[in-house]
C-alpha positions in Angstrom: 0.2 0.0 0.3 1.4 3.4 -1.4 1.2 6.6 1.2 -1.7 9.1 0.6 -2.4 12.5 0.8 -6.2 13.5 2.5 -6.4 16.0 -0.4 -6.2 13.4 -3.1 -9.2 11.1 -1.1 -12.2 13.5 -2.0 -13.9 12.8 1.4 -17.3 14.5 1.1 -17.6 17.5 3.6 -21.0 15.7 4.8 -18.6 13.1 7.3 -18.5 16.6 9.5 -22.0 17.2 9.7 -23.5 15.4 12.3 -26.7 14.1 13.3 -28.5 15.8 16.2 -30.8 14.3 19.1 -31.4 18.3 20.0 -30.3 17.1 23.7 -27.4 17.3 26.0 -26.3 14.1 24.5 -25.0 16.1 21.2 -22.2 17.8 23.0 -21.2 14.9 24.8 -20.7 12.8 22.2 -18.4 15.2 20.0 -17.1 18.8 19.5 -19.3 19.0 16.5 -22.4 18.6 18.6 -24.0 15.2 17.5 -23.3 11.9 15.9 -20.9 12.3 12.7 -21.4 10.0 9.8 -18.7 7.2 9.3 -18.5 6.7 13.0 -18.5 3.1 15.0 -19.5 3.3 18.8 -19.4 0.5 20.9 -21.9 0.7 23.7 -21.0 -1.3 26.4 -22.6 -2.3 30.0 -23.4 -5.6 32.0 -27.1 -7.1 32.3 -29.8 -4.6 33.1 -28.1 -1.4 32.6 -30.3 -0.4 30.1 -28.0 -0.5 26.9 -31.0 -1.5 24.3 -33.2 1.2 25.7 -30.8 3.7 25.6 -29.6 3.1 22.3 -33.4 2.5 21.0 -34.1 6.1 22.4 -31.2 7.6 20.8 -31.7 6.0 17.1 -35.4 7.4 18.0 -34.2 10.4 18.7 -32.1 10.9 15.5 -34.5 9.6 13.0 -37.2 12.2 14.6 -34.8 15.3 14.6 -33.5 14.5 11.2 -36.4 13.4 9.2 -34.2 13.1 5.7 -31.7 10.6 7.1 -32.2 6.7 7.3 -31.9 5.3 10.5 -32.1 0.8 11.0 -32.3 -1.2 14.0 -30.6 -4.8 13.5 -31.9 -6.8 16.7 -30.2 -9.8 17.3 -31.3 -10.8 20.6 -35.2 -9.3 20.7 -37.9 -10.4 18.1 -40.7 -8.6 17.2 -42.8 -9.4 20.1 -40.1 -8.7 23.0 -39.9 -5.2 21.1 -43.8 -4.6 21.2 -43.5 -5.0 24.8 -40.3 -2.9 25.0 -42.4 -0.3 22.8 -45.1 0.4 25.8 -42.0 1.8 27.8 -40.1 3.7 24.9 -42.9 4.4 22.2 -40.1 5.6 19.6 -39.6 2.0 18.6 -42.2 1.9 17.0 -41.5 3.9 14.3 -38.1 2.6 13.6 -37.1 0.4 10.6 -35.9 -2.5 11.9 -34.6 -6.1 10.9 -35.2 -9.1 13.2 -32.6 -12.0 13.1 -34.0 -14.7 15.5 -35.0 -17.5 13.5 -33.8 -16.0 10.1 -31.8 -19.0 8.3 -29.3 -17.0 6.3 -28.7 -13.9 8.5 -25.7 -12.9 6.7 -27.5 -12.5 3.3 -30.2 -10.3 5.4 -27.4 -7.9 6.6 -25.6 -7.4 3.7 -28.7 -6.9 1.4 -30.3 -4.4 3.7 -27.0 -2.3 4.3 -26.7 -2.1 0.8 -29.7 0.0 0.7 -27.5 3.2 2.5 -28.6 3.6 5.9 -27.0 6.8 7.7 -27.0 5.3 11.1 -27.3 1.7 12.2 -28.0 0.3 15.7 -27.2 -3.0 16.1 -27.9 -5.3 19.3 -25.5 -7.0 20.0 -22.0 -7.3 18.5 -21.7 -10.7 20.4 -25.4 -11.9 19.3 -25.4 -10.9 15.9 -21.4 -12.5 15.3 -22.9 -15.7 17.0 -25.6 -15.8 14.6 -23.5 -15.8 11.5 -21.4 -18.3 13.4 -24.0 -20.9 13.7 -25.1 -20.8 10.0 -22.3 -20.5 7.8 -18.9 -22.5 8.3 -17.4 -19.5 9.9 -15.8 -20.0 13.3 -16.0 -17.4 16.0 -13.3 -15.2 15.2 -14.0 -15.2 11.3 -18.0 -14.4 12.1 -16.9 -11.5 14.7 -14.2 -10.3 11.7 -16.7 -10.7 9.0 -19.5 -8.3 11.2 -16.5 -5.8 11.8 -15.2 -5.7 8.6 -18.9 -5.3 6.8 -19.5 -2.3 9.0 -16.0 -0.7 8.2 -17.2 -1.2 4.3 -20.1 1.0 5.1 -18.8 3.3 7.4 -16.1 4.3 4.2 -19.2 4.7 1.8 -18.3 1.6 0.1 -22.1 0.9 -0.8 -24.6 1.6 -4.1 -25.4 4.6 -2.4 -22.1 5.9 -1.6 -23.6 6.6 2.0 -20.9 7.0 5.2 -23.2 4.8 7.6 -22.7 5.5 11.4 -23.1 2.6 14.0 -24.3 2.3 17.6 -23.1 -1.3 18.6 -24.0 -2.7 21.7 -21.7 -4.9 23.3 -21.9 -6.7 26.9 -19.9 -6.3 29.5 -17.5 -9.0 31.3 -18.0 -10.0 35.3 -15.3 -7.0 35.7 -17.2 -4.5 33.8 -15.1 -3.9 30.8 -16.1 -5.0 27.1 -16.5 -8.6 25.8 -13.7 -9.2 23.0 -10.4 -8.6 21.8 -8.2 -5.3 21.7 -9.1 -4.8 18.4 -12.4 -3.7 18.8 -11.4 -1.1 21.1 -8.5 -0.2 18.6 -10.5 0.0 15.4 -14.0 1.9 16.4 -14.4 5.9 17.1 -15.6 5.2 20.5 -15.9 3.1 23.7 -19.4 4.6 25.4 -20.2 2.9 28.8 -23.2 2.7 30.8 -23.2 2.4 34.2 -25.8 2.0 36.6 -26.1 3.8 40.0 -28.6 3.7 42.8 -32.3 3.5 42.1 -33.1 4.2 38.3 -29.7 6.7 38.2 -27.9 5.7 35.1 -24.7 8.0 33.3 -22.9 7.7 30.3 -18.7 7.9 29.9 -16.7 7.7 27.3 -13.4 5.4 28.0 -12.2 6.5 24.7 -13.6 9.2 22.3 -11.9 10.2 19.0 -14.8 12.6 18.4 -15.1 14.6 21.6 -14.3 14.4 25.4 -13.3 11.0 27.4 -13.9 10.0 31.2 -16.7 12.8 31.7 -20.2 11.8 32.6 -23.7 12.6 31.6 -26.2 11.5 33.8 -30.0 10.5 32.3 -33.0 9.1 33.4 -36.3 7.7 31.9 -39.0 9.8 31.7 -42.2 9.7 30.1 -41.2 7.3 27.7 -37.7 9.0 26.4 -34.5 9.6 28.0 -33.9 13.0 29.7 -30.5 14.4 30.2 -28.9 16.1 33.5 -25.7 17.9 33.3 -25.1 17.1 36.9 -26.1 13.9 38.9 -29.1 14.7 40.5 -31.0 13.0 43.5 -34.1 10.6 41.5 -36.7 10.2 43.6 -38.7 7.2 43.0 -42.0 8.6 42.0 -45.0 6.4 43.8 -46.1 3.8 41.3 -49.5 3.6 40.8 -51.3 0.2 39.7 -51.1 -0.7 36.0 -53.5 -3.3 34.5 -51.2 -5.9 36.1 -51.3 -8.5 33.4 -48.4 -9.1 30.9 -48.9 -7.9 27.9 -48.4 -11.4 25.8 -50.9 -12.8 28.5 -53.5 -10.1 28.0 -53.2 -10.2 24.0 -54.1 -14.0 24.5 -57.1 -13.0 27.0 -58.0 -10.6 24.5 -57.9 -12.9 21.6 -60.1 -16.2 23.5 -62.7 -13.6 24.6 -63.1 -11.9 21.3 -63.7 -15.4 19.6 -66.1 -16.8 22.7 -68.5 -13.7 23.1 -68.6 -12.5 19.3 -67.5 -15.2 17.0 -64.7 -13.4 16.1 -61.1 -14.7 15.1 -58.6 -11.5 15.9 -55.2 -11.9 14.1 -52.3 -11.5 16.9 -51.3 -8.4 15.6 -55.2 -7.2 16.0 -55.0 -8.1 19.9 -52.2 -6.2 20.8 -53.3 -3.4 18.8 -56.4 -3.6 21.0 -54.0 -4.2 24.6 -52.2 -1.2 23.5 -55.2 1.1 23.5 -56.2 -0.2 26.6 -53.2 0.1 28.2 -53.0 3.8 27.1 -56.6 4.6 28.1 -55.8 3.1 31.5 -52.7 5.2 31.9 -54.8 8.7 30.9 -57.3 7.4 33.5 -54.8 6.8 36.1 -53.1 10.1 35.4 -56.5 12.1 36.2 -56.8 10.4 39.4 
């Protein structure tokens, strides 16, 4: 490989134009204020820290505040029903373009063909699970599957797709028991930033970069889930848990099955699973409105 000069590479100026969430997160992520194209951020956290919820909320904000941009969610772990349940807490999930890998016979082909459509920001949940699905459906071993996923991301990061889109990535990765990311050092060396989500007392969460090529590292940004979205705070504040008023009290999936059975028994109507979930959602929303009025 020969030495190159930046002026000869014809890098488009658009790679310096950030996508904004219009929250305090923008300044925290980069000095330009937002998520820049052609970046790969690894989002690390232990079980129960809320990695998926935070990333979904972030992707939703990027999509709603940048309507001309394309955002994609690659769900390696959760299926459609899992995400429908999660959408009752984070409604923005309902509007996201998503591909589900659970049960797919050829996830490698699905991911390749979908990314070739050209996306401005892609969230992947998670690096370990997606590469694991590649391993179990191809002749690649564990290390080769991880390399395949990483190489594919860097291909699109550089705009090597039919639409010449310089894709940005938010990639969730599990943490070890010692609190660091799972995987070899190349994951950290080759990516733009390593963003840790850490859990404090109660519902307190904060973000902290151990490395960030586009902004500051080792500073904290606190946040909490409030009214279906993440709300950011510049400094830690005492988070008082508000009294929880009783909900309907039945898991969504079970409630949908009850609705479906009642419709058939009382009205001789055969509802589809999706129709029963829509009714459950409307009932839950109505109930919440009534609770607020009490």
